[in-house]
C-alpha positions in Angstrom: 50.5 -8.5 -25.3 51.7 -6.9 -22.0 49.4 -3.9 -22.5 46.4 -6.3 -23.1 47.3 -8.4 -20.0 47.5 -5.1 -17.9 44.1 -3.9 -19.1 42.5 -7.3 -18.4 44.1 -7.5 -14.9 43.0 -4.0 -14.1 39.5 -4.7 -15.2 39.2 -7.8 -13.1 40.5 -5.9 -10.0 38.2 -3.0 -10.5 35.2 -5.3 -11.0 36.1 -7.1 -7.7 36.4 -3.8 -5.8 33.0 -2.7 -7.1 31.3 -5.9 -6.1 32.9 -5.9 -2.7 31.7 -2.4 -2.0 28.0 -3.4 -2.9 27.8 -0.7 -5.6 24.9 -0.7 -8.1 26.0 -2.5 -11.4 23.8 -1.7 -14.5 22.9 -4.7 -16.7 22.7 -3.8 -20.3 19.3 -5.4 -20.9 16.5 -4.0 -23.0 14.1 -3.7 -20.2 16.4 -1.4 -18.2 16.9 -4.0 -15.4 19.7 -3.5 -12.8 21.4 -5.5 -10.2 22.5 -4.4 -6.7 25.4 -6.5 -5.3 25.5 -6.9 -1.5 23.7 -8.6 1.4 20.2 -7.8 2.5 18.5 -5.6 0.0 20.2 -7.5 -2.9 18.7 -6.3 -6.2 16.9 -8.7 -8.5 16.0 -8.3 -12.2 12.4 -7.7 -12.7 10.5 -8.4 -15.9 7.2 -6.8 -15.0 6.1 -3.9 -17.1 7.7 -0.5 -16.8 9.6 -1.2 -13.5 13.4 -1.1 -13.6 14.4 -3.5 -10.8 13.4 -5.1 -7.5 15.5 -4.8 -4.4 15.3 -6.6 -1.1 14.1 -8.4 0.8 14.2 -6.1 3.8 12.8 -8.2 6.7 11.6 -7.9 10.3 10.2 -11.0 12.1 7.6 -12.4 9.7 7.4 -9.3 7.4 9.5 -9.1 4.2 9.5 -6.2 1.8 10.8 -5.8 -1.7 11.2 -2.3 -3.1 10.1 -1.6 -6.7 12.4 0.9 -8.5 11.2 2.8 -11.6 11.0 6.1 -13.3 8.7 8.7 -11.8 6.1 10.2 -14.1 4.7 13.8 -13.9 1.2 12.5 -13.0 0.7 12.3 -9.2 3.8 14.2 -8.1 1.9 17.1 -6.7 -1.2 15.3 -5.3 -2.2 15.9 -1.7 -3.0 12.7 0.2 -6.3 12.4 2.0 -4.7 12.7 5.5 -2.6 15.7 4.3 -5.7 17.4 3.0 -7.7 16.8 6.2 -4.9 18.0 8.4 -4.6 21.2 6.3 -8.4 21.5 6.3 -8.5 21.6 2.5 -10.9 18.7 2.3 -14.0 17.8 4.2 -15.4 14.2 4.3 -19.1 14.3 5.1 -21.4 11.7 6.8 -24.3 11.0 4.6 -26.2 8.6 6.9 -25.7 6.0 4.2 -23.5 3.1 5.3 -21.9 2.7 1.9 -21.6 6.2 0.6 -20.0 9.3 1.9 -19.4 12.7 0.3 -16.1 14.5 -0.1 -15.3 18.1 -1.0 -12.0 19.7 -1.9 -11.8 23.4 -1.1 -8.2 23.9 -2.3 -6.5 24.6 -5.6 -4.8 21.2 -5.5 -5.6 17.7 -6.6 -6.3 15.3 -3.7 -5.6 11.6 -4.0 -7.9 9.3 -1.9 -6.9 5.6 -1.7 -9.2 2.6 -1.3 -8.6 1.2 2.2 -8.1 4.6 3.8 -10.0 4.6 7.1 -11.8 7.9 8.0 -12.4 8.2 11.7 -15.6 9.8 13.2 -19.0 10.4 11.7 -21.7 8.1 12.8 -19.6 5.0 12.1 -15.8 4.7 11.1 -15.6 4.0 7.4 -13.1 2.6 4.9 -13.0 4.2 1.5 -14.0 1.7 -1.1 -12.3 3.0 -4.3 -9.4 5.2 -5.4 -10.5 8.6 -6.3 -8.8 11.8 -7.6 -10.7 14.8 -6.1 -10.1 17.9 -8.3 -9.7 21.5 -7.0 -12.9 23.3 -6.0 -14.8 20.0 -6.5 -18.0 20.7 -4.8 -19.5 17.7 -3.0 -18.7 14.4 -4.6 -20.1 11.0 -3.6 -17.5 8.4 -2.7 -17.9 4.6 -2.0 -17.3 3.5 1.5 -17.7 0.5 3.8 -18.3 0.5 7.5 -15.5 -0.9 9.6 -17.4 -0.5 12.8 -20.6 -2.3 13.5 -23.5 -1.0 15.7 -22.7 2.6 16.5 -24.9 5.2 14.7 -24.2 8.4 16.6 -21.4 10.7 17.5 -18.6 9.2 19.5 -17.1 11.2 22.4 -16.1 14.6 21.3 -16.1 13.7 17.6 -18.4 15.4 15.3 -21.2 13.1 13.9 -21.5 15.0 10.6 -17.9 14.8 9.3 -14.8 12.7 9.7 -11.8 14.0 11.5 -8.8 12.1 10.3 -7.4 9.4 8.1 -4.2 8.2 9.7 -4.6 4.5 9.1 -5.5 2.0 6.4 -7.4 -1.3 6.5 -4.8 -3.8 7.7 -5.6 -7.2 6.1 -6.0 -8.3 2.5 -9.2 -10.1 3.4 -10.9 -6.8 4.4 -9.6 -5.1 1.2 -10.8 -8.0 -1.0 -14.2 -8.0 0.7 -14.6 -4.3 -0.2 -12.8 -4.0 -3.6 -13.6 -7.4 -5.1 -16.8 -8.7 -3.4 -18.4 -5.4 -2.7 -19.9 -7.0 0.5 -20.5 -5.0 3.7 -21.2 -8.2 5.5 -17.9 -9.7 4.5 -16.1 -6.5 5.6 -17.7 -6.7 9.0 -16.8 -10.4 9.4 -13.1 -9.9 8.4 -12.9 -6.9 10.8 -14.0 -9.3 13.6 -11.5 -12.0 12.5 -8.6 -9.4 12.4 -9.6 -8.2 16.0 -9.6 -11.7 17.3 -6.2 -12.5 15.7 -4.7 -9.3 17.0 -6.0 -10.1 20.5 -4.5 -13.5 20.5 -1.1 -12.4 19.2 -0.6 -9.4 21.4 -1.8 -11.1 24.5 -4.8 -8.7 25.4 -8.3 -8.0 24.1 -7.8 -5.2 21.5 -11.5 -4.4 21.2 -12.2 -0.9 22.6 -14.8 -0.5 25.5 -15.9 2.7 23.7 -16.8 0.7 20.5 -16.0 -2.9 20.6 -16.6 -3.4 16.8 -14.3 -0.5 15.7 -11.3 -1.6 13.6 -9.8 1.9 14.0 -9.9 1.7 17.8 -8.5 -1.8 17.8 -5.5 -0.5 15.7 -5.1 2.3 18.2 -4.9 -0.2 21.1 -1.7 0.5 23.1 -0.4 -3.1 22.9 -1.0 -3.2 19.1 0.8 0.1 18.7 3.8 -1.0 20.8 4.1 -4.3 18.8 3.8 -2.5 15.5 6.5 -0.1 16.4 9.2 -2.6 16.2 8.4 -3.3 12.6 8.1 0.3 11.8 11.3 1.3 13.4 13.2 -1.6 11.5 11.7 -0.8 8.1 10.6 2.8 7.9 13.8 4.2 6.4 14.4 1.6 3.6 12.4 3.8 1.2 14.9 6.7 1.7 17.8 4.7 0.3 17.0 5.6 -3.3 14.9 8.4 -5.0 13.7 6.0 -7.7 11.5 3.8 -5.3 8.0 4.0 -6.6 6.4 1.0 -4.8 6.9 -2.3 -3.0 5.8 -5.9 -2.6 5.3 -7.4 0.9 5.2 -11.0 2.1 4.1 -12.4 5.5 5.3 -15.7 6.8 7.1 -16.4 3.6 4.1 -15.9 1.4 3.6 -13.0 -1.1 0.6 -10.9 0.1 0.2 -7.6 -1.9 2.0 -4.8 -3.7 1.4 -1.1 -4.2 3.1 0.9 -7.0 2.7 4.6 -7.7 3.4 6.8 -10.6 6.0 8.8 -8.7 8.5 8.5 -5.9 6.9 11.6 -4.3 3.4 10.1 -4.0 4.8 6.8 -2.8 6.9 8.5 0.0 3.9 10.4 1.2 1.9 7.2 1.5 4.7 4.8 2.8 4.3 5.4 6.5 0.5 4.6 6.4 1.2 1.5 4.1 3.9 0.2 6.4 1.9 0.6 9.5 -1.0 -1.4 8.0 1.4 -4.1 6.8 3.0 -4.3 10.3 -0.5 -4.7 11.9 -1.3 -7.5 9.4 1.9 -9.2 10.1 1.1 -9.2 13.9 -2.4 -10.6 13.1 -0.8 -13.4 11.1 2.2 -14.0 13.4 3.0 -17.7 13.7 5.3 -19.8 15.9 6.2 -22.3 13.2 9.3 -21.7 11.0 8.7 -20.7 7.3 10.9 -20.5 4.3 11.8 -16.9 3.2 9.9 -15.7 0.1 12.0 -16.0 -3.0 12.5 -13.1 -5.5 11.3 -15.3 -8.4 8.0 -15.7 -6.6 7.6 -12.0 -6.2 8.4 -11.4 -9.9 6.0 -14.1 -11.0 3.3 -12.6 -8.9 3.6 -9.2 -10.6 3.9 -10.6 -14.1 1.0 -13.0 -13.8 -1.3 -10.3 -12.4 -0.5 -7.9 -15.2 -1.2 -10.6 -17.8 -4.9 -11.1 -16.9 -7.6 -9.8 -19.1 -8.6 -6.2 -18.2 -12.1 -4.8 -17.4 -12.6 -1.1 -17.1 -14.9 1.1 -15.0 -15.4 4.8 -14.8 -15.4 5.9 -11.1 -15.8 9.6 -12.1 -15.1 11.6 -15.2 -11.5 12.0 -13.8 -10.8 8.6 -12.4 -11.0 5.2 -14.2 -10.4 1.8 -12.5 -9.0 -1.0 -14.6 -9.2 -4.5 -13.0 -7.2 -7.6 -14.0 -8.0 -10.9 -12.3 -7.1 -14.5 -12.7 -7.5 -17.5 -10.4 -4.7 -16.4 -8.1 -4.3 -12.6 -8.4 -6.1 -9.5 -8.8 -4.7 -6.1 -10.0 -6.5 -2.7 -9.6 -5.1 0.1 -11.7 -6.2 3.7 -11.1 -6.0 6.0 -14.1 -6.2 9.8 -14.4 -8.2 10.8 -17.4 -7.0 14.4 -17.1 -3.5 13.0 -17.8 -4.6 11.0 -20.9 -5.4 7.9 -18.9 -1.9 7.6 -17.3 -2.0 5.3 -14.3 -1.5 6.7 -10.8 -1.7 3.6 -8.6 -1.5 -0.2 -9.1 -2.6 -2.4 -6.3 -1.8 -6.1 -6.6 -3.3 -8.7 -4.3 -2.6 -12.3 -4.0 -5.9 -13.9 -3.6 -4.7 -17.3 -2.2 
């Protein structure tokens, strides 16, 4: 009896020490869920698909982020992002003089991953890529869907080359712009939502963000000094959260206490490459939606419900290229876009969840 009492007492003490230190406690559940004891960043069981657990929220002002943890797959680990490939001069994005179609060519021996929402700057008008695309090595010229995020200009700008696009440092910053392109396929709706985003940013940063060089350019509005300075506080507060664990493969974000969107990737490596661009876009959207009224923090249960319900909708499938397939699931409240790599037997590379309302 004394030995049993000692073992029981020791076990209780050890458990108390572990909890007080905020260590990771594995929960023996069939879905591989785990809990994280502690304060901000507290782990929460997640029941959505292949993901192990959800941690967070990590918050700054009106932006809250939950990290999604899971096992990395081989697919996607070695992809170059569009911005990497442009900087390394391994890819060229060509102007075609068609508003809604550009051309891309990969000169390297590596796969390049292009994500819908990526803004390419230059050409005759700044564009937003309309669809996820895997560009294979030595691809030759390939068409790629695009939407104009600048209205009126149809010539080279300053020292930029009119025939090609120079960079892709930013992504479209609001879900309304993304939905207008990915769901509605409407150029008019994209232009209208760019205008709305510029007006909201102008109001919330206290100065007109439209550039005198091109008033309609979303990219130049994002580059406005006041917008950049305001966004920097969000980025500084949240940039390093993804470095806390090497099993982070995605995240969900909420603005003003309401779930907005999520992005999940097949590997931690691909997620980390894209995280700075994603976070910057989220910060700019949070600035555009900044409100003075108090709001209730988003609950982990709401996040889990969002992911689970989006995955439960009936799928539809569309071939983007022979290499890339897009699977869409949509219900009244949510839409999920899943990008698959046919070279890897249809393994998914990216899942983009959007809360429609």
